[in-house]
C-alpha positions as protocol buffer text, in pm:
chain_id: "A"
residue {
  index: 1
  type: UNK
  ca { x: -4449 y: 4488 z: -5984 }
}
residue {
  index: 2
  type: UNK
  ca { x: -4459 y: 4417 z: -6357 }
}
residue {
  index: 3
  type: UNK
  ca { x: -4153 y: 4401 z: -6581 }
}
residue {
  index: 4
  type: UNK
  ca { x: -4259 y: 4727 z: -6747 }
}
residue {
  index: 5
  type: UNK
  ca { x: -4289 y: 4899 z: -6406 }
}
residue {
  index: 6
  type: UNK
  ca { x: -3942 y: 4775 z: -6314 }
}
residue {
  index: 7
  type: UNK
  ca { x: -3797 y: 4904 z: -6639 }
}
residue {
  index: 8
  type: UNK
  ca { x: -3969 y: 5243 z: -6600 }
}
residue {
  index: 9
  type: UNK
  ca { x: -3838 y: 5272 z: -6246 }
}
residue {
  index: 10
  type: UNK
  ca { x: -3487 y: 5180 z: -6369 }
}
residue {
  index: 11
  type: UNK
  ca { x: -3500 y: 5455 z: -6632 }
}
residue {
  index: 12
  type: UNK
  ca { x: -3634 y: 5703 z: -6377 }
}
residue {
  index: 13
  type: UNK
  ca { x: -3361 y: 5612 z: -6128 }
}
residue {
  index: 14
  type: UNK
  ca { x: -3094 y: 5645 z: -6398 }
}
residue {
  index: 15
  type: UNK
  ca { x: -3232 y: 5988 z: -6484 }
}
residue {
  index: 16
  type: UNK
  ca { x: -3194 y: 6107 z: -6123 }
}
residue {
  index: 17
  type: UNK
  ca { x: -2842 y: 5963 z: -6104 }
}
residue {
  index: 18
  type: UNK
  ca { x: -2741 y: 6137 z: -6430 }
}
residue {
  index: 19
  type: UNK
  ca { x: -2888 y: 6466 z: -6313 }
}
residue {
  index: 20
  type: UNK
  ca { x: -2711 y: 6448 z: -5977 }
}
residue {
  index: 21
  type: UNK
  ca { x: -2382 y: 6371 z: -6153 }
}
residue {
  index: 22
  type: UNK
  ca { x: -2448 y: 6652 z: -6405 }
}
residue {
  index: 23
  type: UNK
  ca { x: -2391 y: 6386 z: -6675 }
}
residue {
  index: 24
  type: UNK
  ca { x: -2521 y: 6544 z: -6996 }
}
residue {
  index: 25
  type: UNK
  ca { x: -2458 y: 6233 z: -7207 }
}
residue {
  index: 26
  type: UNK
  ca { x: -2645 y: 6020 z: -6953 }
}
residue {
  index: 27
  type: UNK
  ca { x: -2940 y: 6260 z: -6952 }
}
residue {
  index: 28
  type: UNK
  ca { x: -2957 y: 6265 z: -7332 }
}
residue {
  index: 29
  type: UNK
  ca { x: -2955 y: 5886 z: -7351 }
}
residue {
  index: 30
  type: UNK
  ca { x: -3269 y: 5862 z: -7138 }
}
residue {
  index: 31
  type: UNK
  ca { x: -3490 y: 6093 z: -7351 }
}
residue {
  index: 32
  type: UNK
  ca { x: -3671 y: 6008 z: -7672 }
}
residue {
  index: 33
  type: UNK
  ca { x: -3503 y: 6273 z: -7883 }
}
residue {
  index: 34
  type: UNK
  ca { x: -3714 y: 6191 z: -8192 }
}
residue {
  index: 35
  type: UNK
  ca { x: -4050 y: 6247 z: -8021 }
}
residue {
  index: 36
  type: UNK
  ca { x: -4217 y: 6556 z: -8170 }
}
residue {
  index: 37
  type: UNK
  ca { x: -4391 y: 6692 z: -7858 }
}
residue {
  index: 38
  type: UNK
  ca { x: -4113 y: 6695 z: -7595 }
}
residue {
  index: 39
  type: UNK
  ca { x: -4168 y: 6913 z: -7289 }
}
residue {
  index: 40
  type: UNK
  ca { x: -3945 y: 6981 z: -6989 }
}
residue {
  index: 41
  type: UNK
  ca { x: -4045 y: 7236 z: -6724 }
}
residue {
  index: 42
  type: UNK
  ca { x: -3751 y: 7314 z: -6495 }
}
residue {
  index: 43
  type: UNK
  ca { x: -3853 y: 7460 z: -6159 }
}
residue {
  index: 44
  type: UNK
  ca { x: -3664 y: 7784 z: -6217 }
}
residue {
  index: 45
  type: UNK
  ca { x: -3798 y: 7852 z: -6566 }
}
residue {
  index: 46
  type: UNK
  ca { x: -4121 y: 8045 z: -6623 }
}
residue {
  index: 47
  type: UNK
  ca { x: -4184 y: 7862 z: -6953 }
}
residue {
  index: 48
  type: UNK
  ca { x: -4107 y: 7501 z: -7051 }
}
residue {
  index: 49
  type: UNK
  ca { x: -3844 y: 7381 z: -7293 }
}
residue {
  index: 50
  type: UNK
  ca { x: -4037 y: 7239 z: -7589 }
}
residue {
  index: 51
  type: UNK
  ca { x: -3766 y: 7124 z: -7831 }
}
residue {
  index: 52
  type: UNK
  ca { x: -3473 y: 6889 z: -7797 }
}
residue {
  index: 53
  type: UNK
  ca { x: -3236 y: 7182 z: -7859 }
}
residue {
  index: 54
  type: UNK
  ca { x: -3396 y: 7386 z: -7577 }
}
residue {
  index: 55
  type: UNK
  ca { x: -3372 y: 7092 z: -7334 }
}
residue {
  index: 56
  type: UNK
  ca { x: -3005 y: 7031 z: -7415 }
}
residue {
  index: 57
  type: UNK
  ca { x: -2933 y: 7404 z: -7385 }
}
residue {
  index: 58
  type: UNK
  ca { x: -3092 y: 7405 z: -7039 }
}
residue {
  index: 59
  type: UNK
  ca { x: -2882 y: 7107 z: -6924 }
}
residue {
  index: 60
  type: UNK
  ca { x: -2566 y: 7257 z: -7075 }
}
residue {
  index: 61
  type: UNK
  ca { x: -2618 y: 7572 z: -6869 }
}
residue {
  index: 62
  type: UNK
  ca { x: -2663 y: 7393 z: -6535 }
}
residue {
  index: 63
  type: UNK
  ca { x: -2288 y: 7369 z: -6445 }
}
residue {
  index: 64
  type: UNK
  ca { x: -2256 y: 7747 z: -6474 }
}
residue {
  index: 65
  type: UNK
  ca { x: -2508 y: 7785 z: -6192 }
}
residue {
  index: 66
  type: UNK
  ca { x: -2487 y: 7458 z: -5996 }
}
residue {
  index: 67
  type: UNK
  ca { x: -2155 y: 7371 z: -5835 }
}
residue {
  index: 68
  type: UNK
  ca { x: -2278 y: 7028 z: -5729 }
}
residue {
  index: 69
  type: UNK
  ca { x: -2592 y: 6840 z: -5630 }
}
residue {
  index: 70
  type: UNK
  ca { x: -2510 y: 6702 z: -5287 }
}
residue {
  index: 71
  type: UNK
  ca { x: -2842 y: 6519 z: -5243 }
}
residue {
  index: 72
  type: UNK
  ca { x: -3101 y: 6381 z: -5481 }
}
residue {
  index: 73
  type: UNK
  ca { x: -3284 y: 6126 z: -5266 }
}
residue {
  index: 74
  type: UNK
  ca { x: -3611 y: 5966 z: -5361 }
}
residue {
  index: 75
  type: UNK
  ca { x: -3868 y: 5992 z: -5082 }
}
residue {
  index: 76
  type: UNK
  ca { x: -4147 y: 5824 z: -5275 }
}
residue {
  index: 77
  type: UNK
  ca { x: -4232 y: 5736 z: -5635 }
}
residue {
  index: 78
  type: UNK
  ca { x: -4555 y: 5620 z: -5795 }
}
residue {
  index: 79
  type: UNK
  ca { x: -4542 y: 5455 z: -6137 }
}
residue {
  index: 80
  type: UNK
  ca { x: -4836 y: 5386 z: -6369 }
}
residue {
  index: 81
  type: UNK
  ca { x: -4797 y: 5197 z: -6696 }
}
residue {
  index: 82
  type: UNK
  ca { x: -5069 y: 5199 z: -6961 }
}
residue {
  index: 83
  type: UNK
  ca { x: -4959 y: 5025 z: -7279 }
}
residue {
  index: 84
  type: UNK
  ca { x: -4668 y: 5218 z: -7429 }
}
residue {
  index: 85
  type: UNK
  ca { x: -4703 y: 5514 z: -7190 }
}
residue {
  index: 86
  type: UNK
  ca { x: -4581 y: 5541 z: -6832 }
}
residue {
  index: 87
  type: UNK
  ca { x: -4620 y: 5814 z: -6572 }
}
residue {
  index: 88
  type: UNK
  ca { x: -4397 y: 5872 z: -6273 }
}
residue {
  index: 89
  type: UNK
  ca { x: -4454 y: 6099 z: -5978 }
}
residue {
  index: 90
  type: UNK
  ca { x: -4168 y: 6143 z: -5731 }
}
residue {
  index: 91
  type: UNK
  ca { x: -4103 y: 6345 z: -5424 }
}
residue {
  index: 92
  type: UNK
  ca { x: -3729 y: 6403 z: -5375 }
}
residue {
  index: 93
  type: UNK
  ca { x: -3515 y: 6549 z: -5100 }
}
residue {
  index: 94
  type: UNK
  ca { x: -3257 y: 6772 z: -5272 }
}
residue {
  index: 95
  type: UNK
  ca { x: -2959 y: 6984 z: -5178 }
}
residue {
  index: 96
  type: UNK
  ca { x: -2774 y: 7189 z: -5438 }
}
residue {
  index: 97
  type: UNK
  ca { x: -2467 y: 7404 z: -5396 }
}
residue {
  index: 98
  type: UNK
  ca { x: -2491 y: 7705 z: -5626 }
}
residue {
  index: 99
  type: UNK
  ca { x: -2190 y: 7907 z: -5740 }
}
residue {
  index: 100
  type: UNK
  ca { x: -2142 y: 8222 z: -5534 }
}
residue {
  index: 101
  type: UNK
  ca { x: -2402 y: 8131 z: -5272 }
}
residue {
  index: 102
  type: UNK
  ca { x: -2277 y: 8007 z: -4936 }
}
residue {
  index: 103
  type: UNK
  ca { x: -2585 y: 7818 z: -4817 }
}
residue {
  index: 104
  type: UNK
  ca { x: -2711 y: 7522 z: -5023 }
}
residue {
  index: 105
  type: UNK
  ca { x: -3056 y: 7525 z: -5175 }
}
residue {
  index: 106
  type: UNK
  ca { x: -3235 y: 7242 z: -4993 }
}
residue {
  index: 107
  type: UNK
  ca { x: -3587 y: 7111 z: -4981 }
}
residue {
  index: 108
  type: UNK
  ca { x: -3835 y: 6879 z: -5140 }
}
residue {
  index: 109
  type: UNK
  ca { x: -3896 y: 6876 z: -5514 }
}
residue {
  index: 110
  type: UNK
  ca { x: -4194 y: 6716 z: -5682 }
}
residue {
  index: 111
  type: UNK
  ca { x: -4118 y: 6564 z: -6019 }
}
residue {
  index: 112
  type: UNK
  ca { x: -4365 y: 6428 z: -6272 }
}
residue {
  index: 113
  type: UNK
  ca { x: -4252 y: 6251 z: -6584 }
}
residue {
  index: 114
  type: UNK
  ca { x: -4406 y: 6079 z: -6884 }
}
residue {
  index: 115
  type: UNK
  ca { x: -4212 y: 5805 z: -7059 }
}
residue {
  index: 116
  type: UNK
  ca { x: -4298 y: 5614 z: -7372 }
}
residue {
  index: 117
  type: UNK
  ca { x: -4179 y: 5281 z: -7498 }
}
residue {
  index: 118
  type: UNK
  ca { x: -3942 y: 5350 z: -7789 }
}
residue {
  index: 119
  type: UNK
  ca { x: -3750 y: 5070 z: -7958 }
}
residue {
  index: 120
  type: UNK
  ca { x: -3813 y: 4842 z: -7663 }
}
residue {
  index: 121
  type: UNK
  ca { x: -3678 y: 5091 z: -7410 }
}
residue {
  index: 122
  type: UNK
  ca { x: -3857 y: 5344 z: -7191 }
}
residue {
  index: 123
  type: UNK
  ca { x: -3759 y: 5702 z: -7273 }
}
residue {
  index: 124
  type: UNK
  ca { x: -3870 y: 6033 z: -7122 }
}
residue {
  index: 125
  type: UNK
  ca { x: -4084 y: 6266 z: -7332 }
}
residue {
  index: 126
  type: UNK
  ca { x: -4221 y: 6500 z: -7064 }
}
residue {
  index: 127
  type: UNK
  ca { x: -4094 y: 6618 z: -6725 }
}
residue {
  index: 128
  type: UNK
  ca { x: -4208 y: 6879 z: -6480 }
}
residue {
  index: 129
  type: UNK
  ca { x: -4037 y: 6980 z: -6155 }
}
residue {
  index: 130
  type: UNK
  ca { x: -4167 y: 7202 z: -5881 }
}
residue {
  index: 131
  type: UNK
  ca { x: -4017 y: 7284 z: -5543 }
}
residue {
  index: 132
  type: UNK
  ca { x: -4235 y: 7228 z: -5237 }
}
residue {
  index: 133
  type: UNK
  ca { x: -4276 y: 7576 z: -5086 }
}
residue {
  index: 134
  type: UNK
  ca { x: -4333 y: 7632 z: -4718 }
}
residue {
  index: 135
  type: UNK
  ca { x: -4621 y: 7874 z: -4676 }
}
residue {
  index: 136
  type: UNK
  ca { x: -4648 y: 8027 z: -4328 }
}
């Protein structure tokens, strides 16, 4: 594994840890806020967040819906680095406790992210999450 791949994986792992901890400051530190074409597609939104303000507003609203994220476990992750661009694809086992709902929301989530090298660090500029549905 190259040094760049290790650094991308470290950023990606830190992102998952910040999300599980509902750490808004940690999440913000891992994104390239100055990039002009940001995109974040949460699984529960019909349309993506396309500005830094929309992304932060989404994260800020999570604690009103999510009581806690009990599990955010990486099942597999593929990383590709091409120059100053990196792509990650992860499958995660998740379990979230939502306010007012007795049973947790559990299942596999697929997460794709694009990161770019910015100031020597790897920062997210694109993320897309989708829940693995069970179709009978």
